[in-house]
C-alpha positions in Angstrom: 25.5 -20.3 -13.0 28.7 -18.4 -11.4 28.4 -17.1 -8.1 30.2 -14.8 -6.4 32.0 -15.7 -3.2 29.2 -15.1 -0.7 26.5 -16.8 -3.2 28.9 -19.8 -2.9 28.6 -20.0 0.5 25.3 -19.9 0.8 24.5 -22.6 -1.9 26.8 -24.9 -0.4 25.4 -24.6 3.0 24.8 -28.0 4.4 22.9 -28.8 7.7 21.4 -26.6 10.4 20.0 -23.1 10.3 20.9 -20.5 8.0 20.7 -16.6 7.7 21.2 -15.3 4.3 21.3 -11.1 4.1 20.2 -10.8 0.8 20.4 -6.8 -0.2 18.6 -5.2 -2.9 19.8 -6.7 -6.4 22.0 -9.3 -4.5 20.6 -12.6 -6.5 18.4 -14.3 -3.7 16.6 -16.1 -6.0 19.9 -17.2 -7.9 20.8 -18.5 -3.8 17.6 -20.1 -3.3 17.3 -22.1 -6.5 20.6 -22.9 -6.5 21.0 -24.3 -2.9 17.6 -26.2 -3.9 19.3 -27.8 -7.2 22.6 -28.6 -5.0 20.4 -30.6 -2.3 18.6 -32.5 -5.0 22.1 -33.2 -6.8 23.4 -34.7 -3.6 20.6 -37.2 -2.9 18.0 -35.2 -1.0 14.6 -36.7 -2.1 13.0 -33.3 -4.0 9.7 -34.4 -2.1 11.7 -33.5 1.2 12.1 -30.0 0.5 9.9 -26.8 0.8 10.2 -23.3 -0.6 8.2 -21.2 0.7 7.6 -17.3 -0.3 4.3 -14.6 -0.1 3.1 -14.5 -3.7 2.1 -16.7 -6.3 4.5 -15.0 -8.7 7.6 -15.4 -6.8 6.7 -19.0 -6.0 6.0 -19.9 -9.8 9.4 -18.0 -10.8 11.6 -19.8 -8.2 9.6 -23.0 -9.6 10.7 -22.5 -13.2 14.5 -21.2 -12.4 14.8 -24.0 -10.5 13.6 -26.4 -13.1 16.1 -25.1 -15.4 19.0 -25.7 -13.2 17.8 -29.3 -11.9 15.5 -30.7 -14.7 11.8 -31.6 -14.9 12.7 -34.9 -12.9 13.3 -32.8 -9.8 9.8 -31.4 -10.0 8.7 -32.4 -6.9 10.2 -30.0 -4.8 7.3 -28.0 -3.2 7.4 -24.4 -3.9 4.5 -22.1 -2.6 3.1 -19.4 -0.7 2.2 -19.3 3.0 -1.3 -19.6 2.6 -1.0 -22.0 -0.2 1.4 -24.5 1.7 -0.5 -24.6 4.9 -3.7 -24.5 3.5 -2.6 -27.7 1.8 -1.9 -29.2 5.3 -5.5 -28.1 6.4 -7.0 -29.5 3.5 -5.2 -33.2 4.2 -6.3 -33.1 7.9 -9.9 -31.9 7.9 -10.7 -32.4 4.2 -11.5 -28.9 3.8 -12.0 -27.2 0.0 -12.1 -23.8 -1.3 -15.7 -23.2 -0.4 -14.1 -23.2 3.4 -11.8 -20.0 2.0 -13.5 -16.8 2.4 -12.6 -14.7 -0.6 -11.7 -11.0 -0.5 -14.8 -10.2 -2.0 -16.8 -12.0 0.3 -14.5 -10.3 3.2 -15.5 -7.1 1.7 -19.0 -7.5 1.7 -19.1 -9.4 5.1 -17.3 -6.0 6.8 -19.7 -3.5 4.7 -22.4 -5.2 6.5 -20.9 -5.2 9.9 -20.3 -1.5 9.5 -23.6 -0.7 8.2 -25.0 -2.5 11.2 -22.5 -1.2 14.0 -21.1 1.6 12.7 -24.0 3.4 9.8 -22.4 6.4 8.3 -23.5 7.5 4.9 -20.5 9.2 4.3 -18.2 6.4 5.0 -14.8 6.1 3.0 -15.1 3.4 0.5 -11.8 2.4 1.2 -12.7 1.8 5.1 -13.7 -1.7 4.6 -10.3 -2.6 3.3 -8.7 -0.6 5.9 -10.7 -2.4 8.7 -9.7 -5.7 7.0 -5.7 -4.9 7.3 -6.3 -4.4 11.1 -8.4 -7.6 11.7 -5.5 -8.9 9.9 -2.9 -7.4 12.1 -4.8 -8.6 15.3 -4.9 -11.9 13.8 -1.3 -12.5 12.8 0.3 -10.4 15.7 -1.8 -12.3 18.1 -2.7 -9.5 19.7 -5.7 -9.3 22.5 -8.6 -6.9 20.7 -8.9 -5.4 24.1 -5.4 -4.3 23.4 -5.6 -3.1 20.3 -6.4 0.4 19.2 -7.8 1.0 15.6 -6.8 4.3 13.7 -10.0 3.7 11.4 -12.8 3.5 14.1 -13.8 4.2 17.5 -12.3 1.5 20.1 -15.8 -0.1 21.0 -16.9 -0.1 17.6 -13.8 -2.1 16.2 -13.8 -4.3 18.8 -17.5 -5.3 18.1 -16.9 -5.7 14.0 -14.0 -7.8 15.2 -16.2 -10.1 17.3 -18.9 -10.4 15.0 -16.6 -11.3 12.2 -15.2 -13.7 13.8 -18.5 -15.0 15.3 -19.8 -15.3 11.4 -16.9 -17.2 10.2 -17.6 -19.5 13.0 -21.0 -20.4 12.2 -20.3 -20.3 8.6 -17.3 -22.9 8.9 -15.2 -20.3 7.1 -11.4 -19.7 7.0 -9.6 -16.5 5.9 -5.9 -16.3 4.9 -4.9 -15.2 8.3 -7.1 -18.2 10.0 -5.1 -20.7 7.7 -1.9 -19.9 9.5 -3.9 -19.9 13.4 -5.3 -23.3 12.6 -2.3 -24.8 11.1 -0.2 -23.4 14.4 -3.5 -24.8 16.4 -3.5 -28.1 14.7 0.8 -28.9 15.3 0.0 -27.7 19.1 -2.9 -30.3 19.2 -1.7 -32.9 17.4 2.2 -33.4 18.0 1.9 -36.8 15.7 0.6 -34.8 12.9 3.2 -32.3 13.2 5.7 -35.5 13.1 4.4 -36.4 9.9 4.6 -33.4 8.2 8.5 -32.5 9.7 9.7 -36.0 8.2 8.0 -34.9 4.9 9.7 -31.4 4.8 13.3 -32.3 6.1 14.6 -28.7 4.6 12.6 -25.4 4.5 13.7 -22.6 2.6 12.0 -19.1 3.4 12.2 -16.1 0.8 11.7 -12.4 1.9 12.1 -13.4 5.5 11.6 -10.1 6.7 8.1 -9.9 5.8 7.0 -12.4 8.2 5.0 -12.4 10.6 4.8 -13.9 14.4 2.2 -16.7 13.7 3.9 -17.5 10.5 7.6 -17.7 11.9 5.9 -19.9 14.8 4.5 -22.4 12.5 7.6 -22.5 10.4 9.9 -23.0 13.6 7.4 -25.9 14.4 7.7 -27.4 11.2 11.3 -27.2 10.8 12.1 -28.9 14.5 14.0 -30.9 15.2 16.7 -31.0 12.8 16.0 -27.0 12.1 17.4 -27.1 8.2 16.0 -23.7 8.4 17.4 -21.5 5.3 16.1 -18.3 5.4 16.7 -15.2 2.9 15.5 -11.8 3.5 16.6 -8.1 4.0 15.7 -6.2 7.7 16.1 -2.9 5.6 13.6 -4.0 3.5 10.7 -4.7 5.7 8.0 -2.4 5.4 4.7 -4.5 6.1 4.4 -3.8 10.0 0.7 -3.1 9.0 0.1 -6.8 8.1 1.8 -8.0 11.0 5.4 -8.1 9.8 8.0 -7.3 12.2 12.1 -7.1 11.4 12.6 -7.8 15.0 11.8 -11.3 14.1 14.8 -11.4 11.7 17.0 -9.5 13.7 16.3 -11.9 16.7 17.0 -15.2 14.6 20.6 -15.6 15.5 19.1 -15.5 19.4 16.7 -18.0 18.3 18.9 -20.4 16.6 22.5 -19.9 18.1 24.5 -21.9 16.0 23.2 -20.5 12.9 25.6 -19.7 9.9 25.2 -16.0 8.9 26.3 -15.0 5.6 25.5 -11.5 3.8 25.0 -11.3 -0.3 27.2 -7.8 -0.6 27.2 -7.4 -4.1 24.4 -5.5 -5.5 23.6 -6.5 -9.5 21.1 -3.6 -10.1 21.8 -0.2 -9.2 24.4 2.0 -10.2 26.9 2.8 -7.6 25.9 6.5 -7.4 22.2 5.2 -6.5 23.5 2.5 -4.0 25.8 5.1 -2.1 22.9 7.4 -1.9 20.4 4.7 -0.4 23.1 3.3 1.9 23.4 6.7 3.4 19.7 6.9 4.4 19.3 3.4 5.6 22.7 3.5 7.9 20.5 6.2 10.0 18.3 3.2 11.2 19.8 2.1 14.4 17.9 -1.6 14.7 19.4 -3.3 11.7 22.2 -6.0 10.9 25.2 -3.7 9.8 25.8 -4.3 6.0 28.3 -3.3 3.3 27.0 -3.3 -0.4 29.0 -2.7 -3.3 27.6 -2.5 -6.8 28.9 -4.6 -9.4 28.4 -2.1 -12.3 30.3 0.8 -13.4 29.8 4.5 -12.3 26.6 6.1 -13.4 25.0 9.7 -13.2 24.4 10.9 -9.8 21.4 11.0 -8.1 19.2 13.8 -9.1 17.6 15.9 -6.5 15.2 19.0 -7.3 13.1 21.4 -5.7 10.0 23.1 -7.3 7.7 25.8 -6.7 4.8 23.6 -6.2 3.5 19.8 -6.6 1.9 20.7 -9.8 5.3 22.3 -11.2 7.0 19.3 -9.9 4.8 16.7 -11.7 5.0 18.3 -15.0 8.8 18.3 -14.9 8.9 14.9 -13.9 6.4 13.7 -17.0 8.0 16.2 -19.2 11.6 14.5 -18.6 9.6 11.2 -19.2 8.4 12.4 -22.4 12.1 13.5 -23.5 13.6 9.9 -22.5 10.5 8.6 -24.7 11.9 10.6 -27.6 15.5 9.5 -27.2 14.4 5.9 -27.7 13.9 4.9 -24.1 10.8 2.8 -23.4 8.0 4.0 -21.1 7.6 0.7 -19.2 11.4 1.3 -18.1 10.3 4.4 -16.0 8.3 4.3 -12.6 6.9 7.3 -10.7 6.5 6.3 -7.1 4.5 7.9 -4.3 4.3 7.3 -0.4 0.4 6.6 -1.0 -2.2 6.0 -3.7 -3.7 9.6 -3.4 -0.4 11.0 -4.6 -1.1 9.1 -8.4 -3.7 11.5 -9.2 -1.6 14.2 -10.6 0.4 11.7 -12.5 -2.4 10.2 -14.0 -3.8 13.8 -15.2 -0.3 14.9 -16.6 0.3 11.2 -18.3 -3.1 11.8 -19.8 -2.4 15.3 -21.0 1.1 14.1 -22.6 -0.7 10.9 -23.9 2.1 8.8 -22.3 0.8 5.3 -21.4 0.8 4.0 -18.3 0.1 1.1 -16.0 -0.8 0.9 -12.3 1.0 -1.0 -9.8 -1.8 -0.6 -7.3 -5.4 -0.5 -7.5 -5.9 3.6 -7.0 -9.0 4.6 -5.9 -10.7 7.4 -8.0 -10.8 10.8 -5.9 -13.9 11.7 -7.7 -15.9 9.0 -6.3 -15.3 9.7 -2.6 -18.2 11.2 -0.7 -16.7 14.3 -0.1 -16.1 14.7 -3.9 -19.9 13.9 -4.4 -21.0 16.6 -2.0 -18.7 19.1 -3.6 -20.1 18.2 -7.1 -23.7 18.8 -5.8 -22.9 22.3 -4.9 -21.6 22.8 -8.3 -24.3 21.4 -9.7 -26.7 23.4 -7.8 -25.0 26.5 -8.7 -25.3 25.6 -12.3 -29.1 25.7 -11.7 -29.8 22.1 -10.8 -32.8 21.6 -8.5 -32.5 17.7 -8.2 -33.5 16.4 -5.1 -30.2 14.2 -4.8 -28.4 17.1 -5.0 -30.2 18.9 -2.3 -29.6 16.1 -0.2 -26.1 15.7 -0.5 -25.7 19.2 0.6 -28.6 20.7 2.5 -27.1 19.7 6.0 -23.3 20.0 5.4 -23.0 22.1 7.4 -26.1 21.4 9.4 -28.4 23.7 8.7 -31.3 21.4 10.2 -33.2 21.3 6.9 -35.8 18.0 7.5 -35.8 15.5 4.7 -39.2 16.0 4.5 -38.9 19.8 2.7 -37.5 17.8 0.1 -40.1 15.4 -1.0 -40.3 16.0 -4.8 -37.7 15.0 -7.7 -37.2 18.6 -8.4 -37.1 21.3 -5.5 -37.5 24.8 -5.8 -36.6 27.5 -3.2 -40.2 28.6 -3.1 -41.4 25.2 -2.1 -38.9 25.4 0.9 -40.0 28.7 2.0 -43.6 27.5 2.0 -42.6 24.6 4.3 -41.2 26.4 6.7 -43.1 29.6 6.4 -44.3 29.8 10.1 -40.3 29.4 11.2 -38.7 32.4 10.3 -35.4 31.3 11.7 -35.7 28.3 9.2 -36.3 30.8 6.5 -33.1 32.9 7.2 -31.0 30.0 6.9 -32.8 28.9 3.5 -32.4 32.7 2.2 -28.4 32.1 3.2 -28.2 28.9 1.2 -30.2 30.4 -1.8 -27.5 33.4 -2.0 -24.5 30.9 -1.5 -25.7 28.9 -4.3 -26.3 31.5 -6.5 -22.8 33.0 -5.6 -21.3 29.7 -6.9 -23.0 30.1 -10.2 -20.7 33.2 -10.8 -17.4 31.0 -10.0 -15.1 28.7 -11.8 -14.6 25.5 -9.9 -11.6 26.0 -8.0 -13.1 29.4 -6.7 -16.2 27.5 -6.1 -14.8 25.1 -3.8 -12.7 27.6 -1.8 -15.7 29.5 -1.2 -17.5 26.1 -0.1 -14.7 25.5 2.3 -14.5 28.6 3.7 -17.7 30.8 3.3 -20.4 27.9 3.6 -18.3 26.4 6.3 -17.6 23.0 4.7 -14.0 22.6 6.2 -15.7 23.2 9.8 -18.2 20.4 8.9 -15.5 17.8 8.0 -13.5 18.6 11.1 -16.3 18.4 13.4 -17.5 15.1 11.5 -13.8 13.8 12.3 -13.9 14.9 15.7 -17.4 13.4 16.4 -15.8 9.9 14.5 -12.5 10.0 16.7 -10.9 10.1 13.0 -7.7 12.0 12.0 -9.3 15.4 10.1 -6.1 15.4 8.0 -7.5 12.4 5.9 -10.5 14.3 4.7 -8.8 17.8 4.3 -6.5 15.9 2.1 -9.0 14.6 -0.3 -10.7 18.4 0.0 -7.4 19.7 -1.0 -7.1 17.2 -3.8 -10.3 18.1 -5.0 -9.2 21.9 -5.1 -5.8 21.3 -7.1 -7.5 19.2 -9.8 -10.0 22.0 -10.4 -7.5 24.6 -11.0 -7.7 25.7 -14.5 -11.0 24.7 -15.4 -13.6 27.4 -16.4 -16.7 25.7 -15.8 -18.2 23.0 -13.8 -19.1 21.2 -16.9 -15.2 20.9 -18.4 -14.4 19.4 -15.1 -17.0 17.2 -14.9 -16.0 16.0 -18.2 -12.5 15.8 -17.2 -13.7 13.4 -14.0 -15.8 11.2 -16.6 -12.1 10.7 -18.5 -9.8 10.2 -15.5 -12.5 7.5 -14.2 -12.0 6.1 -17.9 -8.4 5.9 -17.8 -8.5 4.6 -14.3 -10.9 1.6 -15.6 -8.5 1.1 -18.5 -5.8 0.5 -16.6 -7.0 -1.6 -13.9 -8.4 -5.2 -13.9 -7.7 -8.2 -15.7 -6.0 -6.3 -18.5 -3.7 -4.3 -16.7 -0.8 -6.7 -16.7 -0.6 -7.2 -20.4 -0.2 -3.3 -21.0 2.9 -1.6 -21.2 4.0 2.1 -20.0 5.2 4.1 -17.2 4.6 2.2 -13.8 2.8 3.9 -11.3 2.9 2.7 -8.0 3.4 3.5 -4.2 6.8 2.7 -2.2 5.0 -0.4 -0.8 3.6 -1.7 -4.3 7.0 -1.2 -6.1 8.4 -4.0 -3.8 10.1 -6.6 -5.8 10.4 -4.6 -8.9 13.2 -2.7 -10.8 13.1 0.2 -13.6 15.9 1.8 -15.4 14.6 5.0 -14.1 12.7 5.8 -11.1 11.0 9.1 -10.1 10.2 9.6 -6.3 7.9 12.6 -6.1 6.6 14.7 -2.7 9.6 13.8 -1.0 8.4 16.3 1.9 7.9 16.3 5.6 4.6 14.9 6.2 4.6 12.6 3.0 8.0 10.8 3.4 8.4 10.4 6.1 4.3 10.1 6.7 2.7 12.4 9.6 1.3 9.6 11.5 5.0 8.4 11.9 5.8 9.6 15.2 7.4 6.8 17.3 11.2 5.9 16.4 10.2 2.7 14.9 7.2 4.1 12.5 10.1 6.4 11.6 12.6 3.7 10.9 9.8 1.8 9.0 9.4 5.0 6.9 13.0 5.0 6.3 13.2 1.4 5.1 10.4 2.4 2.6 12.1 5.0 1.2 15.1 2.8 0.9 13.1 0.4 -1.2 12.0 2.8 -3.3 15.4 4.1 -4.3 16.7 0.6 -4.8 14.4 -0.2 -7.5 16.2 2.4 -9.9 19.1 0.7 -12.2 20.3 3.5 -13.9 18.8 7.2 -13.0 17.2 8.1 -9.6 15.1 11.4 -9.2 14.1 12.7 -5.9 12.2 15.8 -5.6 9.9 18.1 -3.4 8.0 21.1 -3.5 7.9 24.3 -1.5 4.1 24.5 -1.6 1.6 21.4 -1.6 -1.7 21.8 -2.1 -1.4 25.5 -1.8 0.4 25.0 1.7 4.0 25.7 2.9 6.2 22.6 2.6 9.9 21.2 3.9 11.7 18.9 2.2 12.1 15.7 4.0 14.6 14.8 6.8 15.5 12.0 5.0 16.9 14.2 1.7 19.1 16.2 4.5 20.0 12.8 6.3 21.6 11.9 2.6 22.6 15.2 1.3 23.6 17.3 4.3 22.3 19.7 6.8 22.5 22.5 4.8 19.9 24.2 3.0 18.0 22.3 0.2 17.7 24.8 -2.3 15.6 24.9 -5.3 
C-alpha cells in the first residue's frame, strides 16, 4: 500500500507513546493496520499486540485488513472492543461467563421495574428507561459521585434512588453491565499488581482506535495496561468527539501530550473522502472551537460543486425539496444508498419517513426511530379524536377525562361503553361536576366537526391540553419543550388529512414502514440512509443532506455552556464530513408553525450577513 508522508511516519513509529491526529477520511484504519503489520514483520510476537476499538464492526474490519497485509499466520494479534477485551481479562481471573453479563434487554426491563416502583407514572415517555440508562452510564464511566450528578430526566432524589437500587440489584445477582466491566478491571489491576503485571507482559504494544471517544475509566485501565514501556499508539480526532453524554471527553485526548511528555505527535493531514469545497466549508466551522488541536487538512481529490445552502418558508417545504432532489438524482442513475438525510435528533426523521413513503423511495434507518404515534401524548390525542368521531369506549374516556384534570372519578367509567347520560346520573347531586361534564360533551361534539389538524389545535388551546402538559412537566421537573415538541410533531403530521380515519390509516402505514426498516433485516436493505448526526459517525456517502440547521436544533436548545456549544459544533462538523461529493445544508423560517432563525453555525461558515431564502 502507498502511504503519504504523515502516514509513513505513523506506520514507522517504534517504541514509546504516539498520538496520531486523524481527521475525517485521512486513512486512520490503514495506519493502524499498517503499523500492526510492520511490528509483526519486524519480529514482535503477534500475541503481544492489542488493537482495541469501540465497535465489533470496526474491530472486524481492522482484523480483516490486517490479515490481508500480514497473512493468516499473524492471526494471533488481538483485535477487540473495550468491553470484549476486558471482559476476557475478567473471565480469565474470575471465571465468569455470559450469564453474569446484563443484556441491554434485561437492563431495560430492570429499569422499567425500578421506575414503576420509585417514580410511578402512567404517562411515562417510552424512551425514559433508555435515557436513564445513559445517565447511569455517565455516572459510572465518569466516576461521578451520584450525589453530585444532576439528572435531566428525573428529580434528583428519584434518580439517586433508581441508581442505588440498580447497583444493589446488580451486586445481589452477581451481574455486570458493560460499564461495570471496565470498573471491575480497574479495581482488579489496582488490588492485584501481580495480575496487572501478567497482562502488561502479554500486551506490550497497544493501539487504540477512535481515541477521542474514550471515557476516563477506559483511559485509566489502558494507561495501567500500557505501563511501564508505554508503547501506546492512539489514533483519533478531537474534532470528532461527540459522546460526552456517554462519559467521553475531548480533554482526555487534548491532555495526552501532558500525560506522556515524550509522546510523538503526527497529523494525518490529507483527506481522501471529501471534495475541497466540503472540507474547506467544514474547516471554517470547526476552527471556531477554542479547545482543539490546530490542524490543516487538505483534500486529495479535485474540486467539486459548491456546498449548497437553502432556506425555505417552512420545514415541510424543506423536506419536500430535499426528497425531490434525491428523486431527481435517482432518475439520473444515482443509487439511493449513496444519499443520507441527517438530523440532530431521531424525532426529526418523522417527516423524512413520511415524504420518502409518499415518493416510494427506499430507505434504511441507521438509528432506531421511536414511533411518535406510540407516544403517550399521541395516544391521548387519538383518544380525543375517536371520542369526537363517536367512540364511547371506556378506554378512550380514561385516556382523556382528566387531561386536563376535570376531577372525574374512575368509578364513573365502570362500564365498557360510557354514555354521557350515565355520567350525568353518576354526578346528579353535584352540579359543579355536571357543568364539567357538559363542557366535556360540548368539546367532544365540536371535535367531531373538525379535521385532525384543527381538532388538535382545539384540544391544545380550547380544551387546555397544552396547559396540562406544561403543568405536568413542572410537577415532574422535566423540560416542557420536550412534550410540546411531540405535540407539534403530531400537529404537523395531521396537516392535509380530511378525517381522523385517514390520519389513523396513515399512522398504521407509518408504523409498518418503521417495523419493516428496523430489526434484523435492516442491515440487508438498501436505500436512502436516515440518521441522527450521532448515528452517522463512521459512515460516508456521496450525497449528504443536513436539514433543520436552525437555532434551537443545531445547536440544540439545551446547549448553553461553552463546552456544550463546542460539542454541538463538533457534531455538525461530523455530519458535514460524511459527504464525499455533495453537501446540502438547509433551514426553514417556520418550524411546526413557529418562527425560526438560521443556525449561528451557518453564519460562522458563510458570514454574518443575512441568510436569505
